[in-house]
GUFILO-24485 format. One record per atom (N, C-alpha, C): residue in three letters; atom name; x, y, z. Coordinates in steps of 0.02 Angstrom, whole numbers, plus 50000, padded with zeros to 5 digits. Layout:
<rs>
<r code="ALA" site="CA" xx="X" yy="Y" zz="Z"/>
...
</rs>
This chain:
<rs>
<r code="MET" site="N" xx="50045" yy="49943" zz="49998"/>
<r code="MET" site="CA" xx="49999" yy="50001" zz="49999"/>
<r code="MET" site="C" xx="50044" yy="50061" zz="50000"/>
<r code="GLU" site="N" xx="50036" yy="50103" zz="49954"/>
<r code="GLU" site="CA" xx="50075" yy="50164" zz="49946"/>
<r code="GLU" site="C" xx="50041" yy="50223" zz="49983"/>
<r code="ILE" site="N" xx="50078" yy="50257" zz="50021"/>
<r code="ILE" site="CA" xx="50052" yy="50317" zz="50056"/>
<r code="ILE" site="C" xx="50075" yy="50382" zz="50020"/>
<r code="LYS" site="N" xx="50027" yy="50421" zz="49996"/>
<r code="LYS" site="CA" xx="50044" yy="50483" zz="49959"/>
<r code="LYS" site="C" xx="50051" yy="50540" zz="50010"/>
<r code="LYS" site="N" xx="50104" yy="50577" zz="50002"/>
<r code="LYS" site="CA" xx="50113" yy="50638" zz="50039"/>
<r code="LYS" site="C" xx="50076" yy="50694" zz="50010"/>
<r code="GLN" site="N" xx="50035" yy="50728" zz="50054"/>
<r code="GLN" site="CA" xx="49995" yy="50784" zz="50031"/>
<r code="GLN" site="C" xx="50034" yy="50847" zz="50040"/>
<r code="ASN" site="N" xx="50034" yy="50889" zz="49990"/>
<r code="ASN" site="CA" xx="50067" yy="50954" zz="49994"/>
<r code="ASN" site="C" xx="50014" yy="51009" zz="49988"/>
<r code="GLY" site="N" xx="49980" yy="51019" zz="50043"/>
<r code="GLY" site="CA" xx="49927" yy="51071" zz="50045"/>
<r code="GLY" site="C" xx="49862" yy="51045" zz="50019"/>
<r code="GLY" site="N" xx="49812" yy="51086" zz="50013"/>
<r code="GLY" site="CA" xx="49746" yy="51064" zz="49993"/>
<r code="GLY" site="C" xx="49706" yy="51041" zz="50049"/>
<r code="ALA" site="N" xx="49648" yy="51015" zz="50029"/>
<r code="ALA" site="CA" xx="49594" yy="50989" zz="50078"/>
<r code="ALA" site="C" xx="49620" yy="50923" zz="50111"/>
<r code="ARG" site="N" xx="49607" yy="50919" zz="50175"/>
<r code="ARG" site="CA" xx="49624" yy="50859" zz="50213"/>
<r code="ARG" site="C" xx="49561" yy="50833" zz="50249"/>
<r code="ALA" site="N" xx="49555" yy="50767" zz="50256"/>
<r code="ALA" site="CA" xx="49494" yy="50741" zz="50285"/>
<r code="ALA" site="C" xx="49490" yy="50767" zz="50361"/>
<r code="GLY" site="N" xx="49428" yy="50791" zz="50377"/>
<r code="GLY" site="CA" xx="49417" yy="50814" zz="50446"/>
<r code="GLY" site="C" xx="49442" yy="50882" zz="50462"/>
<r code="ALA" site="N" xx="49475" yy="50916" zz="50411"/>
<r code="ALA" site="CA" xx="49499" yy="50982" zz="50428"/>
<r code="ALA" site="C" xx="49443" yy="51035" zz="50410"/>
<r code="GLY" site="N" xx="49453" yy="51094" zz="50440"/>
<r code="GLY" site="CA" xx="49407" yy="51147" zz="50423"/>
<r code="GLY" site="C" xx="49343" yy="51149" zz="50467"/>
<r code="ARG" site="N" xx="49305" yy="51198" zz="50454"/>
<r code="ARG" site="CA" xx="49241" yy="51207" zz="50494"/>
<r code="ARG" site="C" xx="49195" yy="51148" zz="50480"/>
<r code="LYS" site="N" xx="49158" yy="51127" zz="50532"/>
<r code="LYS" site="CA" xx="49110" yy="51075" zz="50523"/>
<r code="LYS" site="C" xx="49050" yy="51100" zz="50488"/>
<r code="PRO" site="N" xx="49010" yy="51061" zz="50455"/>
<r code="PRO" site="CA" xx="48954" yy="51083" zz="50420"/>
<r code="PRO" site="C" xx="48901" yy="51116" zz="50465"/>
<r code="LYS" site="N" xx="48863" yy="51163" zz="50437"/>
<r code="LYS" site="CA" xx="48810" yy="51202" zz="50477"/>
<r code="LYS" site="C" xx="48760" yy="51153" zz="50504"/>
<r code="ALA" site="N" xx="48747" yy="51101" zz="50466"/>
<r code="ALA" site="CA" xx="48697" yy="51050" zz="50490"/>
<r code="ALA" site="C" xx="48719" yy="51016" zz="50555"/>
<r code="ASP" site="N" xx="48784" yy="51002" zz="50559"/>
<r code="ASP" site="CA" xx="48809" yy="50974" zz="50624"/>
<r code="ASP" site="C" xx="48804" yy="51023" zz="50682"/>
<r code="GLU" site="N" xx="48817" yy="51086" zz="50669"/>
<r code="GLU" site="CA" xx="48812" yy="51136" zz="50720"/>
<r code="GLU" site="C" xx="48737" yy="51144" zz="50745"/>
<r code="ILE" site="N" xx="48692" yy="51142" zz="50700"/>
<r code="ILE" site="CA" xx="48623" yy="51149" zz="50713"/>
<r code="ILE" site="C" xx="48597" yy="51088" zz="50755"/>
<r code="ALA" site="N" xx="48621" yy="51027" zz="50736"/>
<r code="ALA" site="CA" xx="48603" yy="50964" zz="50769"/>
<r code="ALA" site="C" xx="48630" yy="50966" zz="50841"/>
<r code="LEU" site="N" xx="48687" yy="50992" zz="50851"/>
<r code="LEU" site="CA" xx="48716" yy="50998" zz="50922"/>
<r code="LEU" site="C" xx="48675" yy="51046" zz="50962"/>
<r code="ILE" site="N" xx="48655" yy="51104" zz="50932"/>
<r code="ILE" site="CA" xx="48619" yy="51154" zz="50971"/>
<r code="ILE" site="C" xx="48550" yy="51122" zz="50988"/>
<r code="GLU" site="N" xx="48518" yy="51085" zz="50941"/>
<r code="GLU" site="CA" xx="48455" yy="51054" zz="50958"/>
<r code="GLU" site="C" xx="48460" yy="51002" zz="51016"/>
<r code="ARG" site="N" xx="48517" yy="50970" zz="51017"/>
<r code="ARG" site="CA" xx="48525" yy="50921" zz="51072"/>
<r code="ARG" site="C" xx="48537" yy="50953" zz="51138"/>
<r code="LEU" site="N" xx="48571" yy="51012" zz="51138"/>
<r code="LEU" site="CA" xx="48586" yy="51045" zz="51198"/>
<r code="LEU" site="C" xx="48528" yy="51087" zz="51225"/>
<r code="SER" site="N" xx="48484" yy="51111" zz="51183"/>
<r code="SER" site="CA" xx="48431" yy="51158" zz="51197"/>
<r code="SER" site="C" xx="48387" yy="51136" zz="51259"/>
<r code="PRO" site="N" xx="48370" yy="51073" zz="51266"/>
<r code="PRO" site="CA" xx="48330" yy="51054" zz="51324"/>
<r code="PRO" site="C" xx="48366" yy="51065" zz="51394"/>
<r code="MET" site="N" xx="48429" yy="51075" zz="51388"/>
<r code="MET" site="CA" xx="48468" yy="51086" zz="51452"/>
<r code="MET" site="C" xx="48479" yy="51159" zz="51466"/>
<r code="ASP" site="N" xx="48450" yy="51204" zz="51425"/>
<r code="ASP" site="CA" xx="48459" yy="51274" zz="51439"/>
<r code="ASP" site="C" xx="48439" yy="51298" zz="51506"/>
<r code="ASP" site="N" xx="48377" yy="51279" zz="51526"/>
<r code="ASP" site="CA" xx="48353" yy="51300" zz="51592"/>
<r code="ASP" site="C" xx="48396" yy="51275" zz="51647"/>
<r code="ILE" site="N" xx="48416" yy="51213" zz="51642"/>
<r code="ILE" site="CA" xx="48461" yy="51180" zz="51697"/>
<r code="ILE" site="C" xx="48525" yy="51216" zz="51701"/>
<r code="ALA" site="N" xx="48556" yy="51231" zz="51644"/>
<r code="ALA" site="CA" xx="48622" yy="51264" zz="51641"/>
<r code="ALA" site="C" xx="48616" yy="51335" zz="51669"/>
<r code="LEU" site="N" xx="48562" yy="51372" zz="51654"/>
<r code="LEU" site="CA" xx="48557" yy="51440" zz="51681"/>
<r code="LEU" site="C" xx="48540" yy="51437" zz="51757"/>
<r code="GLU" site="N" xx="48506" yy="51387" zz="51781"/>
<r code="GLU" site="CA" xx="48493" yy="51382" zz="51851"/>
<r code="GLU" site="C" xx="48555" yy="51368" zz="51890"/>
<r code="MET" site="N" xx="48595" yy="51321" zz="51860"/>
<r code="MET" site="CA" xx="48659" yy="51304" zz="51893"/>
<r code="MET" site="C" xx="48706" yy="51364" zz="51895"/>
<r code="LEU" site="N" xx="48708" yy="51405" zz="51841"/>
<r code="LEU" site="CA" xx="48747" yy="51464" zz="51836"/>
<r code="LEU" site="C" xx="48724" yy="51511" zz="51888"/>
<r code="ASN" site="N" xx="48660" yy="51519" zz="51896"/>
<r code="ASN" site="CA" xx="48631" yy="51563" zz="51948"/>
<r code="ASN" site="C" xx="48649" yy="51541" zz="52016"/>
<r code="ILE" site="N" xx="48647" yy="51479" zz="52031"/>
<r code="ILE" site="CA" xx="48667" yy="51451" zz="52099"/>
<r code="ILE" site="C" xx="48743" yy="51468" zz="52110"/>
<r code="LYS" site="N" xx="48784" yy="51456" zz="52062"/>
<r code="LYS" site="CA" xx="48856" yy="51464" zz="52073"/>
<r code="LYS" site="C" xx="48870" yy="51538" zz="52082"/>
<r code="ILE" site="N" xx="48838" yy="51582" zz="52048"/>
<r code="ILE" site="CA" xx="48847" yy="51653" zz="52057"/>
<r code="ILE" site="C" xx="48826" yy="51677" zz="52128"/>
<r code="GLU" site="N" xx="48767" yy="51651" zz="52148"/>
<r code="GLU" site="CA" xx="48742" yy="51665" zz="52216"/>
<r code="GLU" site="C" xx="48790" yy="51639" zz="52272"/>
<r code="GLN" site="N" xx="48825" yy="51584" zz="52256"/>
<r code="GLN" site="CA" xx="48875" yy="51558" zz="52305"/>
<r code="GLN" site="C" xx="48940" yy="51595" zz="52304"/>
<r code="GLY" site="N" xx="48947" yy="51645" zz="52257"/>
<r code="GLY" site="CA" xx="49006" yy="51684" zz="52253"/>
<r code="GLY" site="C" xx="49060" yy="51654" zz="52211"/>
<r code="ASP" site="N" xx="49044" yy="51606" zz="52170"/>
<r code="ASP" site="CA" xx="49092" yy="51575" zz="52123"/>
<r code="ASP" site="C" xx="49112" yy="51627" zz="52073"/>
<r code="MET" site="N" xx="49177" yy="51651" zz="52077"/>
<r code="MET" site="CA" xx="49201" yy="51703" zz="52036"/>
<r code="MET" site="C" xx="49208" yy="51682" zz="51962"/>
<r code="GLN" site="N" xx="49226" yy="51615" zz="51952"/>
<r code="GLN" site="CA" xx="49229" yy="51591" zz="51885"/>
<r code="GLN" site="C" xx="49161" yy="51595" zz="51850"/>
<r code="ALA" site="N" xx="49110" yy="51576" zz="51886"/>
<r code="ALA" site="CA" xx="49044" yy="51575" zz="51856"/>
<r code="ALA" site="C" xx="49024" yy="51649" zz="51842"/>
<r code="LEU" site="N" xx="49036" yy="51692" zz="51887"/>
<r code="LEU" site="CA" xx="49023" yy="51765" zz="51877"/>
<r code="LEU" site="C" xx="49059" yy="51792" zz="51815"/>
<r code="LYS" site="N" xx="49124" yy="51774" zz="51810"/>
<r code="LYS" site="CA" xx="49165" yy="51795" zz="51755"/>
<r code="LYS" site="C" xx="49138" yy="51771" zz="51690"/>
<r code="LEU" site="N" xx="49118" yy="51704" zz="51687"/>
<r code="LEU" site="CA" xx="49086" yy="51679" zz="51628"/>
<r code="LEU" site="C" xx="49023" yy="51711" zz="51608"/>
<r code="PHE" site="N" xx="48979" yy="51727" zz="51657"/>
<r code="PHE" site="CA" xx="48919" yy="51763" zz="51644"/>
<r code="PHE" site="C" xx="48934" yy="51833" zz="51614"/>
<r code="MET" site="N" xx="48981" yy="51868" zz="51645"/>
<r code="MET" site="CA" xx="48992" yy="51937" zz="51625"/>
<r code="MET" site="C" xx="49021" yy="51938" zz="51553"/>
<r code="GLU" site="N" xx="49067" yy="51889" zz="51537"/>
<r code="GLU" site="CA" xx="49096" yy="51889" zz="51471"/>
<r code="GLU" site="C" xx="49049" yy="51871" zz="51418"/>
<r code="TYR" site="N" xx="49000" yy="51825" zz="51435"/>
<r code="TYR" site="CA" xx="48951" yy="51812" zz="51383"/>
<r code="TYR" site="C" xx="48895" yy="51864" zz="51379"/>
<r code="ARG" site="N" xx="48880" yy="51897" zz="51433"/>
<r code="ARG" site="CA" xx="48829" yy="51951" zz="51435"/>
<r code="ARG" site="C" xx="48853" yy="52015" zz="51404"/>
<r code="PHE" site="N" xx="48913" yy="52037" zz="51420"/>
<r code="PHE" site="CA" xx="48938" yy="52104" zz="51398"/>
<r code="PHE" site="C" xx="49001" yy="52098" zz="51357"/>
<r code="GLY" site="N" xx="49029" yy="52038" zz="51346"/>
<r code="GLY" site="CA" xx="49090" yy="52033" zz="51306"/>
<r code="GLY" site="C" xx="49152" yy="52045" zz="51350"/>
<r code="LYS" site="N" xx="49209" yy="52020" zz="51322"/>
<r code="LYS" site="CA" xx="49270" yy="52031" zz="51361"/>
<r code="LYS" site="C" xx="49292" yy="52105" zz="51355"/>
<r code="PRO" site="N" xx="49321" yy="52131" zz="51406"/>
<r code="PRO" site="CA" xx="49344" yy="52199" zz="51402"/>
<r code="PRO" site="C" xx="49404" yy="52202" zz="51356"/>
<r code="ASN" site="N" xx="49411" yy="52265" zz="51328"/>
<r code="ASN" site="CA" xx="49471" yy="52274" zz="51287"/>
<r code="ASN" site="C" xx="49535" yy="52273" zz="51330"/>
<r code="MET" site="N" xx="49587" yy="52245" zz="51306"/>
<r code="MET" site="CA" xx="49649" yy="52247" zz="51344"/>
<r code="MET" site="C" xx="49686" yy="52313" zz="51329"/>
<r code="LYS" site="N" xx="49704" yy="52348" zz="51384"/>
<r code="LYS" site="CA" xx="49744" yy="52409" zz="51375"/>
<r code="LYS" site="C" xx="49815" yy="52394" zz="51384"/>
<r code="ILE" site="N" xx="49856" yy="52421" zz="51341"/>
<r code="ILE" site="CA" xx="49927" yy="52415" zz="51349"/>
<r code="ILE" site="C" xx="49956" yy="52484" zz="51358"/>
<r code="GLU" site="N" xx="49989" yy="52499" zz="51413"/>
<r code="GLU" site="CA" xx="50018" yy="52563" zz="51426"/>
<r code="GLU" site="C" xx="50093" yy="52556" zz="51425"/>
<r code="HIS" site="N" xx="50123" yy="52610" zz="51396"/>
<r code="HIS" site="CA" xx="50196" yy="52614" zz="51393"/>
<r code="HIS" site="C" xx="50218" yy="52684" zz="51406"/>
<r code="SER" site="N" xx="50281" yy="52690" zz="51425"/>
<r code="SER" site="CA" xx="50308" yy="52755" zz="51442"/>
<r code="SER" site="C" xx="50331" yy="52796" zz="51381"/>
<r code="GLY" site="N" xx="50334" yy="52764" zz="51324"/>
<r code="GLY" site="CA" xx="50358" yy="52795" zz="51265"/>
<r code="GLY" site="C" xx="50434" yy="52787" zz="51257"/>
<r code="GLU" site="N" xx="50467" yy="52762" zz="51308"/>
<r code="GLU" site="CA" xx="50539" yy="52752" zz="51302"/>
<r code="GLU" site="C" xx="50553" yy="52680" zz="51276"/>
<r code="VAL" site="N" xx="50606" yy="52676" zz="51239"/>
<r code="VAL" site="CA" xx="50626" yy="52611" zz="51215"/>
<r code="VAL" site="C" xx="50686" yy="52588" zz="51253"/>
<r code="GLY" site="N" xx="50678" yy="52531" zz="51283"/>
<r code="GLY" site="CA" xx="50729" yy="52503" zz="51324"/>
<r code="GLY" site="C" xx="50780" yy="52460" zz="51284"/>
<r code="ILE" site="N" xx="50840" yy="52488" zz="51275"/>
<r code="ILE" site="CA" xx="50891" yy="52453" zz="51234"/>
<r code="ILE" site="C" xx="50950" yy="52438" zz="51280"/>
<r code="MET" site="N" xx="50970" yy="52376" zz="51285"/>
<r code="MET" site="CA" xx="51030" yy="52359" zz="51319"/>
<r code="MET" site="C" xx="51089" yy="52358" zz="51274"/>
<r code="TRP" site="N" xx="51140" yy="52395" zz="51296"/>
<r code="TRP" site="CA" xx="51204" yy="52395" zz="51254"/>
<r code="TRP" site="C" xx="51258" yy="52363" zz="51292"/>
<r code="ASN" site="N" xx="51289" yy="52314" zz="51263"/>
<r code="ASN" site="CA" xx="51342" yy="52279" zz="51295"/>
<r code="ASN" site="C" xx="51400" yy="52279" zz="51245"/>
<r code="GLU" site="N" xx="51450" yy="52323" zz="51254"/>
<r code="GLU" site="CA" xx="51503" yy="52328" zz="51208"/>
<r code="GLU" site="C" xx="51564" yy="52294" zz="51237"/>
<r code="THR" site="N" xx="51593" yy="52250" zz="51198"/>
<r code="THR" site="CA" xx="51652" yy="52215" zz="51220"/>
<r code="THR" site="C" xx="51715" yy="52250" zz="51198"/>
<r code="LYS" site="N" xx="51759" yy="52263" zz="51242"/>
<r code="LYS" site="CA" xx="51819" yy="52301" zz="51225"/>
<r code="LYS" site="C" xx="51868" yy="52253" zz="51188"/>
<r code="THR" site="N" xx="51883" yy="52275" zz="51126"/>
<r code="THR" site="CA" xx="51926" yy="52231" zz="51084"/>
<r code="THR" site="C" xx="51994" yy="52259" zz="51074"/>
<r code="TYR" site="N" xx="52012" yy="52315" zz="51104"/>
<r code="TYR" site="CA" xx="52078" yy="52345" zz="51093"/>
<r code="TYR" site="C" xx="52099" yy="52385" zz="51157"/>
<r code="ASP" site="N" xx="52159" yy="52400" zz="51165"/>
<r code="ASP" site="CA" xx="52186" yy="52435" zz="51224"/>
<r code="ASP" site="C" xx="52179" yy="52510" zz="51208"/>
<r code="THR" site="N" xx="52151" yy="52548" zz="51251"/>
<r code="THR" site="CA" xx="52140" yy="52617" zz="51240"/>
<r code="THR" site="C" xx="52204" yy="52659" zz="51235"/>
<r code="HIS" site="N" xx="52260" yy="52630" zz="51261"/>
<r code="HIS" site="CA" xx="52323" yy="52666" zz="51260"/>
<r code="HIS" site="C" xx="52364" yy="52650" zz="51200"/>
<r code="GLU" site="N" xx="52341" yy="52607" zz="51157"/>
<r code="GLU" site="CA" xx="52382" yy="52594" zz="51091"/>
<r code="GLU" site="C" xx="52355" yy="52641" zz="51042"/>
<r code="LYS" site="N" xx="52401" yy="52661" zz="50999"/>
<r code="LYS" site="CA" xx="52385" yy="52707" zz="50943"/>
<r code="LYS" site="C" xx="52363" yy="52664" zz="50885"/>
<r code="ALA" site="N" xx="52310" yy="52688" zz="50853"/>
<r code="ALA" site="CA" xx="52286" yy="52652" zz="50791"/>
<r code="ALA" site="C" xx="52333" yy="52675" zz="50733"/>
<r code="ASP" site="N" xx="52352" yy="52623" zz="50694"/>
<r code="ASP" site="CA" xx="52396" yy="52634" zz="50634"/>
<r code="ASP" site="C" xx="52360" yy="52662" zz="50577"/>
</rs>
């Protein structure tokens, strides 16, 4: 049996799953919506910060990350001395 090497192109199982598969999964999970929301509510009431974080991120979205900098560029300079300063250059 000869195994062919693929150089790019489509591969079995790669890429986004068909929309029909996604819809089927949503239909299977939908009966659990009320249970999941009730469990989330219980965890939030118990003070579970992970549950609260999950709720906030899905409800309001993740906050934008702010990156602050001083405007200075930090460059390290390490010069190795390769000659004697008392010698004259020819």
